[in-house]
Chimera marker file (.cmm) of the C-alpha trace (Angstrom):
<marker_set name="trace">
<marker id="1" x="-55.357" y="75.143" z="89.542" r="1" g="1" b="0" radius="0.5"/>
<marker id="2" x="-53.623" y="78.049" z="91.205" r="1" g="1" b="0" radius="0.5"/>
<marker id="3" x="-50.322" y="76.125" z="91.457" r="1" g="1" b="0" radius="0.5"/>
<marker id="4" x="-50.507" y="75.170" z="87.755" r="1" g="1" b="0" radius="0.5"/>
<marker id="5" x="-51.268" y="78.771" z="86.786" r="1" g="1" b="0" radius="0.5"/>
<marker id="6" x="-48.284" y="80.072" z="88.743" r="1" g="1" b="0" radius="0.5"/>
<marker id="7" x="-45.840" y="77.845" z="86.793" r="1" g="1" b="0" radius="0.5"/>
<marker id="8" x="-46.427" y="79.861" z="83.585" r="1" g="1" b="0" radius="0.5"/>
<marker id="9" x="-44.793" y="83.199" z="82.820" r="1" g="1" b="0" radius="0.5"/>
<marker id="10" x="-47.499" y="85.801" z="83.313" r="1" g="1" b="0" radius="0.5"/>
<marker id="11" x="-49.326" y="87.376" z="80.371" r="1" g="1" b="0" radius="0.5"/>
<marker id="12" x="-51.153" y="90.615" z="81.211" r="1" g="1" b="0" radius="0.5"/>
<marker id="13" x="-53.761" y="89.838" z="78.523" r="1" g="1" b="0" radius="0.5"/>
<marker id="14" x="-54.615" y="86.338" z="79.850" r="1" g="1" b="0" radius="0.5"/>
<marker id="15" x="-55.936" y="85.430" z="83.309" r="1" g="1" b="0" radius="0.5"/>
<marker id="16" x="-54.377" y="81.953" z="83.470" r="1" g="1" b="0" radius="0.5"/>
<marker id="17" x="-56.289" y="80.826" z="86.584" r="1" g="1" b="0" radius="0.5"/>
<marker id="18" x="-59.625" y="81.553" z="84.933" r="1" g="1" b="0" radius="0.5"/>
<marker id="19" x="-58.658" y="80.230" z="81.477" r="1" g="1" b="0" radius="0.5"/>
<marker id="20" x="-57.565" y="76.817" z="82.834" r="1" g="1" b="0" radius="0.5"/>
<marker id="21" x="-61.118" y="76.133" z="83.991" r="1" g="1" b="0" radius="0.5"/>
<marker id="22" x="-62.614" y="77.415" z="80.711" r="1" g="1" b="0" radius="0.5"/>
<marker id="23" x="-60.489" y="75.444" z="78.220" r="1" g="1" b="0" radius="0.5"/>
<marker id="24" x="-62.568" y="73.614" z="75.637" r="1" g="1" b="0" radius="0.5"/>
<marker id="25" x="-61.862" y="70.689" z="73.321" r="1" g="1" b="0" radius="0.5"/>
<marker id="26" x="-58.867" y="71.462" z="71.129" r="1" g="1" b="0" radius="0.5"/>
<marker id="27" x="-57.650" y="74.356" z="73.293" r="1" g="1" b="0" radius="0.5"/>
<marker id="28" x="-54.433" y="74.559" z="75.316" r="1" g="1" b="0" radius="0.5"/>
<marker id="29" x="-52.246" y="76.975" z="77.209" r="1" g="1" b="0" radius="0.5"/>
<marker id="30" x="-48.793" y="77.064" z="75.634" r="1" g="1" b="0" radius="0.5"/>
<marker id="31" x="-45.493" y="78.705" z="76.397" r="1" g="1" b="0" radius="0.5"/>
<marker id="32" x="-42.488" y="78.399" z="74.078" r="1" g="1" b="0" radius="0.5"/>
<marker id="33" x="-38.792" y="78.854" z="74.788" r="1" g="1" b="0" radius="0.5"/>
<marker id="34" x="-36.907" y="81.678" z="73.074" r="1" g="1" b="0" radius="0.5"/>
<marker id="35" x="-33.402" y="81.451" z="71.536" r="1" g="1" b="0" radius="0.5"/>
<marker id="36" x="-31.759" y="81.631" z="74.970" r="1" g="1" b="0" radius="0.5"/>
<marker id="37" x="-34.018" y="78.950" z="76.485" r="1" g="1" b="0" radius="0.5"/>
<marker id="38" x="-36.135" y="81.407" z="78.487" r="1" g="1" b="0" radius="0.5"/>
<marker id="39" x="-39.871" y="80.609" z="78.577" r="1" g="1" b="0" radius="0.5"/>
<marker id="40" x="-42.089" y="83.067" z="76.751" r="1" g="1" b="0" radius="0.5"/>
<marker id="41" x="-45.378" y="84.382" z="78.069" r="1" g="1" b="0" radius="0.5"/>
<marker id="42" x="-48.313" y="82.007" z="78.167" r="1" g="1" b="0" radius="0.5"/>
<marker id="43" x="-50.832" y="82.109" z="75.339" r="1" g="1" b="0" radius="0.5"/>
<marker id="44" x="-54.187" y="80.442" z="74.716" r="1" g="1" b="0" radius="0.5"/>
<marker id="45" x="-54.013" y="78.349" z="71.548" r="1" g="1" b="0" radius="0.5"/>
<marker id="46" x="-56.138" y="76.073" z="69.416" r="1" g="1" b="0" radius="0.5"/>
<marker id="47" x="-54.658" y="72.636" z="68.721" r="1" g="1" b="0" radius="0.5"/>
<marker id="48" x="-55.203" y="71.165" z="65.277" r="1" g="1" b="0" radius="0.5"/>
<marker id="49" x="-56.290" y="67.542" z="65.286" r="1" g="1" b="0" radius="0.5"/>
<marker id="50" x="-54.001" y="65.089" z="63.514" r="1" g="1" b="0" radius="0.5"/>
<marker id="51" x="-54.634" y="64.486" z="59.843" r="1" g="1" b="0" radius="0.5"/>
<marker id="52" x="-55.625" y="60.857" z="59.748" r="1" g="1" b="0" radius="0.5"/>
<marker id="53" x="-58.364" y="58.557" z="58.604" r="1" g="1" b="0" radius="0.5"/>
<marker id="54" x="-59.973" y="55.438" z="59.888" r="1" g="1" b="0" radius="0.5"/>
<marker id="55" x="-59.407" y="52.424" z="57.695" r="1" g="1" b="0" radius="0.5"/>
<marker id="56" x="-56.873" y="51.489" z="55.043" r="1" g="1" b="0" radius="0.5"/>
<marker id="57" x="-55.632" y="53.940" z="52.445" r="1" g="1" b="0" radius="0.5"/>
<marker id="58" x="-56.339" y="53.519" z="48.763" r="1" g="1" b="0" radius="0.5"/>
<marker id="59" x="-53.628" y="52.438" z="46.301" r="1" g="1" b="0" radius="0.5"/>
<marker id="60" x="-53.628" y="55.977" z="44.865" r="1" g="1" b="0" radius="0.5"/>
<marker id="61" x="-53.028" y="57.469" z="48.324" r="1" g="1" b="0" radius="0.5"/>
<marker id="62" x="-50.212" y="54.975" z="48.937" r="1" g="1" b="0" radius="0.5"/>
<marker id="63" x="-48.562" y="55.878" z="45.616" r="1" g="1" b="0" radius="0.5"/>
<marker id="64" x="-48.833" y="59.610" z="46.396" r="1" g="1" b="0" radius="0.5"/>
<marker id="65" x="-47.269" y="59.143" z="49.853" r="1" g="1" b="0" radius="0.5"/>
<marker id="66" x="-44.417" y="57.044" z="48.459" r="1" g="1" b="0" radius="0.5"/>
<marker id="67" x="-43.797" y="59.538" z="45.646" r="1" g="1" b="0" radius="0.5"/>
<marker id="68" x="-43.623" y="62.493" z="48.056" r="1" g="1" b="0" radius="0.5"/>
<marker id="69" x="-41.309" y="60.674" z="50.500" r="1" g="1" b="0" radius="0.5"/>
<marker id="70" x="-37.766" y="61.966" z="51.016" r="1" g="1" b="0" radius="0.5"/>
<marker id="71" x="-36.453" y="58.429" z="50.406" r="1" g="1" b="0" radius="0.5"/>
<marker id="72" x="-38.438" y="57.912" z="47.214" r="1" g="1" b="0" radius="0.5"/>
<marker id="73" x="-36.284" y="56.049" z="44.692" r="1" g="1" b="0" radius="0.5"/>
<marker id="74" x="-33.758" y="54.860" z="47.271" r="1" g="1" b="0" radius="0.5"/>
<marker id="75" x="-35.230" y="51.515" z="48.293" r="1" g="1" b="0" radius="0.5"/>
<marker id="76" x="-36.997" y="50.449" z="45.110" r="1" g="1" b="0" radius="0.5"/>
<marker id="77" x="-34.034" y="48.508" z="43.723" r="1" g="1" b="0" radius="0.5"/>
<marker id="78" x="-33.633" y="45.075" z="45.318" r="1" g="1" b="0" radius="0.5"/>
<marker id="79" x="-30.020" y="44.386" z="46.251" r="1" g="1" b="0" radius="0.5"/>
<marker id="80" x="-29.033" y="40.895" z="47.410" r="1" g="1" b="0" radius="0.5"/>
<marker id="81" x="-25.494" y="41.280" z="48.685" r="1" g="1" b="0" radius="0.5"/>
<marker id="82" x="-23.425" y="38.342" z="49.866" r="1" g="1" b="0" radius="0.5"/>
<marker id="83" x="-23.709" y="38.036" z="53.640" r="1" g="1" b="0" radius="0.5"/>
<marker id="84" x="-20.833" y="37.269" z="55.991" r="1" g="1" b="0" radius="0.5"/>
<marker id="85" x="-22.336" y="33.819" z="56.561" r="1" g="1" b="0" radius="0.5"/>
<marker id="86" x="-22.310" y="33.121" z="52.823" r="1" g="1" b="0" radius="0.5"/>
<marker id="87" x="-18.692" y="34.300" z="52.519" r="1" g="1" b="0" radius="0.5"/>
<marker id="88" x="-17.556" y="32.089" z="55.398" r="1" g="1" b="0" radius="0.5"/>
<marker id="89" x="-19.482" y="29.150" z="54.000" r="1" g="1" b="0" radius="0.5"/>
<marker id="90" x="-17.719" y="29.691" z="50.651" r="1" g="1" b="0" radius="0.5"/>
<marker id="91" x="-14.313" y="29.773" z="52.353" r="1" g="1" b="0" radius="0.5"/>
<marker id="92" x="-15.066" y="26.512" z="54.152" r="1" g="1" b="0" radius="0.5"/>
<marker id="93" x="-16.194" y="24.926" z="50.895" r="1" g="1" b="0" radius="0.5"/>
<marker id="94" x="-13.031" y="26.201" z="49.167" r="1" g="1" b="0" radius="0.5"/>
<marker id="95" x="-10.813" y="24.840" z="51.925" r="1" g="1" b="0" radius="0.5"/>
<marker id="96" x="-12.653" y="21.517" z="51.674" r="1" g="1" b="0" radius="0.5"/>
<marker id="97" x="-12.003" y="21.481" z="47.945" r="1" g="1" b="0" radius="0.5"/>
<marker id="98" x="-8.340" y="22.335" z="48.634" r="1" g="1" b="0" radius="0.5"/>
<marker id="99" x="-8.088" y="19.453" z="51.114" r="1" g="1" b="0" radius="0.5"/>
<marker id="100" x="-9.502" y="17.097" z="48.514" r="1" g="1" b="0" radius="0.5"/>
<marker id="101" x="-6.916" y="18.363" z="46.037" r="1" g="1" b="0" radius="0.5"/>
<marker id="102" x="-4.149" y="17.650" z="48.576" r="1" g="1" b="0" radius="0.5"/>
<marker id="103" x="-2.903" y="21.139" z="49.419" r="1" g="1" b="0" radius="0.5"/>
<marker id="104" x="-0.918" y="21.114" z="52.672" r="1" g="1" b="0" radius="0.5"/>
<marker id="105" x="-2.554" y="24.254" z="54.128" r="1" g="1" b="0" radius="0.5"/>
<marker id="106" x="-6.070" y="22.899" z="53.838" r="1" g="1" b="0" radius="0.5"/>
<marker id="107" x="-5.287" y="19.341" z="54.916" r="1" g="1" b="0" radius="0.5"/>
<marker id="108" x="-4.902" y="20.266" z="58.581" r="1" g="1" b="0" radius="0.5"/>
<marker id="109" x="-1.115" y="20.015" z="58.577" r="1" g="1" b="0" radius="0.5"/>
<marker id="110" x="-0.786" y="23.057" z="60.819" r="1" g="1" b="0" radius="0.5"/>
<marker id="111" x="-2.012" y="22.679" z="64.389" r="1" g="1" b="0" radius="0.5"/>
<marker id="112" x="-4.910" y="25.004" z="65.163" r="1" g="1" b="0" radius="0.5"/>
<marker id="113" x="-5.932" y="25.416" z="61.541" r="1" g="1" b="0" radius="0.5"/>
<marker id="114" x="-9.595" y="25.525" z="60.615" r="1" g="1" b="0" radius="0.5"/>
<marker id="115" x="-9.441" y="21.898" z="59.440" r="1" g="1" b="0" radius="0.5"/>
<marker id="116" x="-9.384" y="20.607" z="63.022" r="1" g="1" b="0" radius="0.5"/>
<marker id="117" x="-5.645" y="19.866" z="63.259" r="1" g="1" b="0" radius="0.5"/>
<marker id="118" x="-4.378" y="17.551" z="65.971" r="1" g="1" b="0" radius="0.5"/>
<marker id="119" x="-7.717" y="17.546" z="67.825" r="1" g="1" b="0" radius="0.5"/>
<marker id="120" x="-9.419" y="15.997" z="64.835" r="1" g="1" b="0" radius="0.5"/>
<marker id="121" x="-6.633" y="13.452" z="64.386" r="1" g="1" b="0" radius="0.5"/>
<marker id="122" x="-6.858" y="12.624" z="68.123" r="1" g="1" b="0" radius="0.5"/>
<marker id="123" x="-10.555" y="11.937" z="67.627" r="1" g="1" b="0" radius="0.5"/>
<marker id="124" x="-9.755" y="9.592" z="64.773" r="1" g="1" b="0" radius="0.5"/>
<marker id="125" x="-7.130" y="7.820" z="66.891" r="1" g="1" b="0" radius="0.5"/>
<marker id="126" x="-9.635" y="7.316" z="69.717" r="1" g="1" b="0" radius="0.5"/>
<marker id="127" x="-11.988" y="5.491" z="67.406" r="1" g="1" b="0" radius="0.5"/>
<marker id="128" x="-14.493" y="8.289" z="66.892" r="1" g="1" b="0" radius="0.5"/>
<marker id="129" x="-14.994" y="9.115" z="70.580" r="1" g="1" b="0" radius="0.5"/>
<marker id="130" x="-14.833" y="12.797" z="69.710" r="1" g="1" b="0" radius="0.5"/>
<marker id="131" x="-17.445" y="12.421" z="66.999" r="1" g="1" b="0" radius="0.5"/>
<marker id="132" x="-17.630" y="14.637" z="63.981" r="1" g="1" b="0" radius="0.5"/>
<marker id="133" x="-17.230" y="17.902" z="65.901" r="1" g="1" b="0" radius="0.5"/>
<marker id="134" x="-19.844" y="20.601" z="65.423" r="1" g="1" b="0" radius="0.5"/>
<marker id="135" x="-21.855" y="21.897" z="68.324" r="1" g="1" b="0" radius="0.5"/>
<marker id="136" x="-21.014" y="21.249" z="71.947" r="1" g="1" b="0" radius="0.5"/>
<marker id="137" x="-24.619" y="20.463" z="72.782" r="1" g="1" b="0" radius="0.5"/>
<marker id="138" x="-24.416" y="17.097" z="71.024" r="1" g="1" b="0" radius="0.5"/>
<marker id="139" x="-21.273" y="16.021" z="72.929" r="1" g="1" b="0" radius="0.5"/>
<marker id="140" x="-21.481" y="13.127" z="75.340" r="1" g="1" b="0" radius="0.5"/>
<marker id="141" x="-19.742" y="13.247" z="78.709" r="1" g="1" b="0" radius="0.5"/>
<marker id="142" x="-16.834" y="11.179" z="77.394" r="1" g="1" b="0" radius="0.5"/>
<marker id="143" x="-16.459" y="13.433" z="74.349" r="1" g="1" b="0" radius="0.5"/>
<marker id="144" x="-16.451" y="16.529" z="76.542" r="1" g="1" b="0" radius="0.5"/>
<marker id="145" x="-13.824" y="15.011" z="78.868" r="1" g="1" b="0" radius="0.5"/>
<marker id="146" x="-11.550" y="14.015" z="75.987" r="1" g="1" b="0" radius="0.5"/>
<marker id="147" x="-11.888" y="17.443" z="74.370" r="1" g="1" b="0" radius="0.5"/>
<marker id="148" x="-11.127" y="19.190" z="77.664" r="1" g="1" b="0" radius="0.5"/>
<marker id="149" x="-8.062" y="17.014" z="78.277" r="1" g="1" b="0" radius="0.5"/>
<marker id="150" x="-6.836" y="17.551" z="74.704" r="1" g="1" b="0" radius="0.5"/>
<marker id="151" x="-7.234" y="21.315" z="75.026" r="1" g="1" b="0" radius="0.5"/>
<marker id="152" x="-5.387" y="21.359" z="78.350" r="1" g="1" b="0" radius="0.5"/>
<marker id="153" x="-2.528" y="19.275" z="76.987" r="1" g="1" b="0" radius="0.5"/>
<marker id="154" x="-2.365" y="21.393" z="73.845" r="1" g="1" b="0" radius="0.5"/>
<marker id="155" x="-2.228" y="24.665" z="75.726" r="1" g="1" b="0" radius="0.5"/>
<marker id="156" x="0.399" y="23.339" z="78.153" r="1" g="1" b="0" radius="0.5"/>
<marker id="157" x="2.615" y="21.997" z="75.353" r="1" g="1" b="0" radius="0.5"/>
<marker id="158" x="2.164" y="25.206" z="73.366" r="1" g="1" b="0" radius="0.5"/>
<marker id="159" x="3.072" y="27.320" z="76.385" r="1" g="1" b="0" radius="0.5"/>
<marker id="160" x="6.237" y="25.306" z="77.030" r="1" g="1" b="0" radius="0.5"/>
<marker id="161" x="7.287" y="25.550" z="73.373" r="1" g="1" b="0" radius="0.5"/>
<marker id="162" x="6.757" y="29.303" z="73.355" r="1" g="1" b="0" radius="0.5"/>
<marker id="163" x="8.756" y="29.713" z="76.570" r="1" g="1" b="0" radius="0.5"/>
<marker id="164" x="11.591" y="27.703" z="75.102" r="1" g="1" b="0" radius="0.5"/>
<marker id="165" x="11.624" y="29.572" z="71.806" r="1" g="1" b="0" radius="0.5"/>
<marker id="166" x="11.317" y="33.006" z="73.382" r="1" g="1" b="0" radius="0.5"/>
<marker id="167" x="13.862" y="32.136" z="76.054" r="1" g="1" b="0" radius="0.5"/>
<marker id="168" x="16.435" y="31.125" z="73.459" r="1" g="1" b="0" radius="0.5"/>
<marker id="169" x="15.712" y="34.154" z="71.264" r="1" g="1" b="0" radius="0.5"/>
<marker id="170" x="15.695" y="36.701" z="74.038" r="1" g="1" b="0" radius="0.5"/>
<marker id="171" x="18.534" y="35.111" z="76.014" r="1" g="1" b="0" radius="0.5"/>
<marker id="172" x="16.571" y="34.434" z="79.147" r="1" g="1" b="0" radius="0.5"/>
<marker id="173" x="18.394" y="34.020" z="82.440" r="1" g="1" b="0" radius="0.5"/>
<marker id="174" x="19.671" y="30.538" z="83.212" r="1" g="1" b="0" radius="0.5"/>
<marker id="175" x="18.190" y="28.695" z="86.165" r="1" g="1" b="0" radius="0.5"/>
<marker id="176" x="20.535" y="27.617" z="88.930" r="1" g="1" b="0" radius="0.5"/>
<link id1="1" id2="2" r="1" g="1" b="0" radius="0.2"/>
<link id1="2" id2="3" r="1" g="1" b="0" radius="0.2"/>
<link id1="3" id2="4" r="1" g="1" b="0" radius="0.2"/>
<link id1="4" id2="5" r="1" g="1" b="0" radius="0.2"/>
<link id1="5" id2="6" r="1" g="1" b="0" radius="0.2"/>
<link id1="6" id2="7" r="1" g="1" b="0" radius="0.2"/>
<link id1="7" id2="8" r="1" g="1" b="0" radius="0.2"/>
<link id1="8" id2="9" r="1" g="1" b="0" radius="0.2"/>
<link id1="9" id2="10" r="1" g="1" b="0" radius="0.2"/>
<link id1="10" id2="11" r="1" g="1" b="0" radius="0.2"/>
<link id1="11" id2="12" r="1" g="1" b="0" radius="0.2"/>
<link id1="12" id2="13" r="1" g="1" b="0" radius="0.2"/>
<link id1="13" id2="14" r="1" g="1" b="0" radius="0.2"/>
<link id1="14" id2="15" r="1" g="1" b="0" radius="0.2"/>
<link id1="15" id2="16" r="1" g="1" b="0" radius="0.2"/>
<link id1="16" id2="17" r="1" g="1" b="0" radius="0.2"/>
<link id1="17" id2="18" r="1" g="1" b="0" radius="0.2"/>
<link id1="18" id2="19" r="1" g="1" b="0" radius="0.2"/>
<link id1="19" id2="20" r="1" g="1" b="0" radius="0.2"/>
<link id1="20" id2="21" r="1" g="1" b="0" radius="0.2"/>
<link id1="21" id2="22" r="1" g="1" b="0" radius="0.2"/>
<link id1="22" id2="23" r="1" g="1" b="0" radius="0.2"/>
<link id1="23" id2="24" r="1" g="1" b="0" radius="0.2"/>
<link id1="24" id2="25" r="1" g="1" b="0" radius="0.2"/>
<link id1="25" id2="26" r="1" g="1" b="0" radius="0.2"/>
<link id1="26" id2="27" r="1" g="1" b="0" radius="0.2"/>
<link id1="27" id2="28" r="1" g="1" b="0" radius="0.2"/>
<link id1="28" id2="29" r="1" g="1" b="0" radius="0.2"/>
<link id1="29" id2="30" r="1" g="1" b="0" radius="0.2"/>
<link id1="30" id2="31" r="1" g="1" b="0" radius="0.2"/>
<link id1="31" id2="32" r="1" g="1" b="0" radius="0.2"/>
<link id1="32" id2="33" r="1" g="1" b="0" radius="0.2"/>
<link id1="33" id2="34" r="1" g="1" b="0" radius="0.2"/>
<link id1="34" id2="35" r="1" g="1" b="0" radius="0.2"/>
<link id1="35" id2="36" r="1" g="1" b="0" radius="0.2"/>
<link id1="36" id2="37" r="1" g="1" b="0" radius="0.2"/>
<link id1="37" id2="38" r="1" g="1" b="0" radius="0.2"/>
<link id1="38" id2="39" r="1" g="1" b="0" radius="0.2"/>
<link id1="39" id2="40" r="1" g="1" b="0" radius="0.2"/>
<link id1="40" id2="41" r="1" g="1" b="0" radius="0.2"/>
<link id1="41" id2="42" r="1" g="1" b="0" radius="0.2"/>
<link id1="42" id2="43" r="1" g="1" b="0" radius="0.2"/>
<link id1="43" id2="44" r="1" g="1" b="0" radius="0.2"/>
<link id1="44" id2="45" r="1" g="1" b="0" radius="0.2"/>
<link id1="45" id2="46" r="1" g="1" b="0" radius="0.2"/>
<link id1="46" id2="47" r="1" g="1" b="0" radius="0.2"/>
<link id1="47" id2="48" r="1" g="1" b="0" radius="0.2"/>
<link id1="48" id2="49" r="1" g="1" b="0" radius="0.2"/>
<link id1="49" id2="50" r="1" g="1" b="0" radius="0.2"/>
<link id1="50" id2="51" r="1" g="1" b="0" radius="0.2"/>
<link id1="51" id2="52" r="1" g="1" b="0" radius="0.2"/>
<link id1="52" id2="53" r="1" g="1" b="0" radius="0.2"/>
<link id1="53" id2="54" r="1" g="1" b="0" radius="0.2"/>
<link id1="54" id2="55" r="1" g="1" b="0" radius="0.2"/>
<link id1="55" id2="56" r="1" g="1" b="0" radius="0.2"/>
<link id1="56" id2="57" r="1" g="1" b="0" radius="0.2"/>
<link id1="57" id2="58" r="1" g="1" b="0" radius="0.2"/>
<link id1="58" id2="59" r="1" g="1" b="0" radius="0.2"/>
<link id1="59" id2="60" r="1" g="1" b="0" radius="0.2"/>
<link id1="60" id2="61" r="1" g="1" b="0" radius="0.2"/>
<link id1="61" id2="62" r="1" g="1" b="0" radius="0.2"/>
<link id1="62" id2="63" r="1" g="1" b="0" radius="0.2"/>
<link id1="63" id2="64" r="1" g="1" b="0" radius="0.2"/>
<link id1="64" id2="65" r="1" g="1" b="0" radius="0.2"/>
<link id1="65" id2="66" r="1" g="1" b="0" radius="0.2"/>
<link id1="66" id2="67" r="1" g="1" b="0" radius="0.2"/>
<link id1="67" id2="68" r="1" g="1" b="0" radius="0.2"/>
<link id1="68" id2="69" r="1" g="1" b="0" radius="0.2"/>
<link id1="69" id2="70" r="1" g="1" b="0" radius="0.2"/>
<link id1="70" id2="71" r="1" g="1" b="0" radius="0.2"/>
<link id1="71" id2="72" r="1" g="1" b="0" radius="0.2"/>
<link id1="72" id2="73" r="1" g="1" b="0" radius="0.2"/>
<link id1="73" id2="74" r="1" g="1" b="0" radius="0.2"/>
<link id1="74" id2="75" r="1" g="1" b="0" radius="0.2"/>
<link id1="75" id2="76" r="1" g="1" b="0" radius="0.2"/>
<link id1="76" id2="77" r="1" g="1" b="0" radius="0.2"/>
<link id1="77" id2="78" r="1" g="1" b="0" radius="0.2"/>
<link id1="78" id2="79" r="1" g="1" b="0" radius="0.2"/>
<link id1="79" id2="80" r="1" g="1" b="0" radius="0.2"/>
<link id1="80" id2="81" r="1" g="1" b="0" radius="0.2"/>
<link id1="81" id2="82" r="1" g="1" b="0" radius="0.2"/>
<link id1="82" id2="83" r="1" g="1" b="0" radius="0.2"/>
<link id1="83" id2="84" r="1" g="1" b="0" radius="0.2"/>
<link id1="84" id2="85" r="1" g="1" b="0" radius="0.2"/>
<link id1="85" id2="86" r="1" g="1" b="0" radius="0.2"/>
<link id1="86" id2="87" r="1" g="1" b="0" radius="0.2"/>
<link id1="87" id2="88" r="1" g="1" b="0" radius="0.2"/>
<link id1="88" id2="89" r="1" g="1" b="0" radius="0.2"/>
<link id1="89" id2="90" r="1" g="1" b="0" radius="0.2"/>
<link id1="90" id2="91" r="1" g="1" b="0" radius="0.2"/>
<link id1="91" id2="92" r="1" g="1" b="0" radius="0.2"/>
<link id1="92" id2="93" r="1" g="1" b="0" radius="0.2"/>
<link id1="93" id2="94" r="1" g="1" b="0" radius="0.2"/>
<link id1="94" id2="95" r="1" g="1" b="0" radius="0.2"/>
<link id1="95" id2="96" r="1" g="1" b="0" radius="0.2"/>
<link id1="96" id2="97" r="1" g="1" b="0" radius="0.2"/>
<link id1="97" id2="98" r="1" g="1" b="0" radius="0.2"/>
<link id1="98" id2="99" r="1" g="1" b="0" radius="0.2"/>
<link id1="99" id2="100" r="1" g="1" b="0" radius="0.2"/>
<link id1="100" id2="101" r="1" g="1" b="0" radius="0.2"/>
<link id1="101" id2="102" r="1" g="1" b="0" radius="0.2"/>
<link id1="102" id2="103" r="1" g="1" b="0" radius="0.2"/>
<link id1="103" id2="104" r="1" g="1" b="0" radius="0.2"/>
<link id1="104" id2="105" r="1" g="1" b="0" radius="0.2"/>
<link id1="105" id2="106" r="1" g="1" b="0" radius="0.2"/>
<link id1="106" id2="107" r="1" g="1" b="0" radius="0.2"/>
<link id1="107" id2="108" r="1" g="1" b="0" radius="0.2"/>
<link id1="108" id2="109" r="1" g="1" b="0" radius="0.2"/>
<link id1="109" id2="110" r="1" g="1" b="0" radius="0.2"/>
<link id1="110" id2="111" r="1" g="1" b="0" radius="0.2"/>
<link id1="111" id2="112" r="1" g="1" b="0" radius="0.2"/>
<link id1="112" id2="113" r="1" g="1" b="0" radius="0.2"/>
<link id1="113" id2="114" r="1" g="1" b="0" radius="0.2"/>
<link id1="114" id2="115" r="1" g="1" b="0" radius="0.2"/>
<link id1="115" id2="116" r="1" g="1" b="0" radius="0.2"/>
<link id1="116" id2="117" r="1" g="1" b="0" radius="0.2"/>
<link id1="117" id2="118" r="1" g="1" b="0" radius="0.2"/>
<link id1="118" id2="119" r="1" g="1" b="0" radius="0.2"/>
<link id1="119" id2="120" r="1" g="1" b="0" radius="0.2"/>
<link id1="120" id2="121" r="1" g="1" b="0" radius="0.2"/>
<link id1="121" id2="122" r="1" g="1" b="0" radius="0.2"/>
<link id1="122" id2="123" r="1" g="1" b="0" radius="0.2"/>
<link id1="123" id2="124" r="1" g="1" b="0" radius="0.2"/>
<link id1="124" id2="125" r="1" g="1" b="0" radius="0.2"/>
<link id1="125" id2="126" r="1" g="1" b="0" radius="0.2"/>
<link id1="126" id2="127" r="1" g="1" b="0" radius="0.2"/>
<link id1="127" id2="128" r="1" g="1" b="0" radius="0.2"/>
<link id1="128" id2="129" r="1" g="1" b="0" radius="0.2"/>
<link id1="129" id2="130" r="1" g="1" b="0" radius="0.2"/>
<link id1="130" id2="131" r="1" g="1" b="0" radius="0.2"/>
<link id1="131" id2="132" r="1" g="1" b="0" radius="0.2"/>
<link id1="132" id2="133" r="1" g="1" b="0" radius="0.2"/>
<link id1="133" id2="134" r="1" g="1" b="0" radius="0.2"/>
<link id1="134" id2="135" r="1" g="1" b="0" radius="0.2"/>
<link id1="135" id2="136" r="1" g="1" b="0" radius="0.2"/>
<link id1="136" id2="137" r="1" g="1" b="0" radius="0.2"/>
<link id1="137" id2="138" r="1" g="1" b="0" radius="0.2"/>
<link id1="138" id2="139" r="1" g="1" b="0" radius="0.2"/>
<link id1="139" id2="140" r="1" g="1" b="0" radius="0.2"/>
<link id1="140" id2="141" r="1" g="1" b="0" radius="0.2"/>
<link id1="141" id2="142" r="1" g="1" b="0" radius="0.2"/>
<link id1="142" id2="143" r="1" g="1" b="0" radius="0.2"/>
<link id1="143" id2="144" r="1" g="1" b="0" radius="0.2"/>
<link id1="144" id2="145" r="1" g="1" b="0" radius="0.2"/>
<link id1="145" id2="146" r="1" g="1" b="0" radius="0.2"/>
<link id1="146" id2="147" r="1" g="1" b="0" radius="0.2"/>
<link id1="147" id2="148" r="1" g="1" b="0" radius="0.2"/>
<link id1="148" id2="149" r="1" g="1" b="0" radius="0.2"/>
<link id1="149" id2="150" r="1" g="1" b="0" radius="0.2"/>
<link id1="150" id2="151" r="1" g="1" b="0" radius="0.2"/>
<link id1="151" id2="152" r="1" g="1" b="0" radius="0.2"/>
<link id1="152" id2="153" r="1" g="1" b="0" radius="0.2"/>
<link id1="153" id2="154" r="1" g="1" b="0" radius="0.2"/>
<link id1="154" id2="155" r="1" g="1" b="0" radius="0.2"/>
<link id1="155" id2="156" r="1" g="1" b="0" radius="0.2"/>
<link id1="156" id2="157" r="1" g="1" b="0" radius="0.2"/>
<link id1="157" id2="158" r="1" g="1" b="0" radius="0.2"/>
<link id1="158" id2="159" r="1" g="1" b="0" radius="0.2"/>
<link id1="159" id2="160" r="1" g="1" b="0" radius="0.2"/>
<link id1="160" id2="161" r="1" g="1" b="0" radius="0.2"/>
<link id1="161" id2="162" r="1" g="1" b="0" radius="0.2"/>
<link id1="162" id2="163" r="1" g="1" b="0" radius="0.2"/>
<link id1="163" id2="164" r="1" g="1" b="0" radius="0.2"/>
<link id1="164" id2="165" r="1" g="1" b="0" radius="0.2"/>
<link id1="165" id2="166" r="1" g="1" b="0" radius="0.2"/>
<link id1="166" id2="167" r="1" g="1" b="0" radius="0.2"/>
<link id1="167" id2="168" r="1" g="1" b="0" radius="0.2"/>
<link id1="168" id2="169" r="1" g="1" b="0" radius="0.2"/>
<link id1="169" id2="170" r="1" g="1" b="0" radius="0.2"/>
<link id1="170" id2="171" r="1" g="1" b="0" radius="0.2"/>
<link id1="171" id2="172" r="1" g="1" b="0" radius="0.2"/>
<link id1="172" id2="173" r="1" g="1" b="0" radius="0.2"/>
<link id1="173" id2="174" r="1" g="1" b="0" radius="0.2"/>
<link id1="174" id2="175" r="1" g="1" b="0" radius="0.2"/>
<link id1="175" id2="176" r="1" g="1" b="0" radius="0.2"/>
</marker_set>
């Protein structure tokens, strides 16, 4: 008790060591910080119990609480905005409709496009070994091996093409 009493800033009107042992229900010793962060002198204070009730509130109480809220009127209107998932799904559907119409951009003519490109055509050439695509979890071992090999070949070919193009544009040094 003595150690706890010595942590407070002394108040000549309050004997902290004696008051600690005499505190009743709802009483506390408090010390607040001033503007500079220095603790004030200790005071004996009564603590108000929280304003609550046991059990559910009535509909009238609920309406009064909602009406007095600082966000009253903000969340009453239901807004169903288009999510990113819905936008992407619409783009995929639009590109599928474009592919059906025969547009070159949506038909997978460009390698690496969202239509599957050469990887999809390789799957068709291998008699459906690659399957319909989708998640990797459904891939068999053969499908995974073919996809890995196709990716490796694609990245190697792409790297060589880029080296050739950049070397000719930038005038790379000739090898001897």
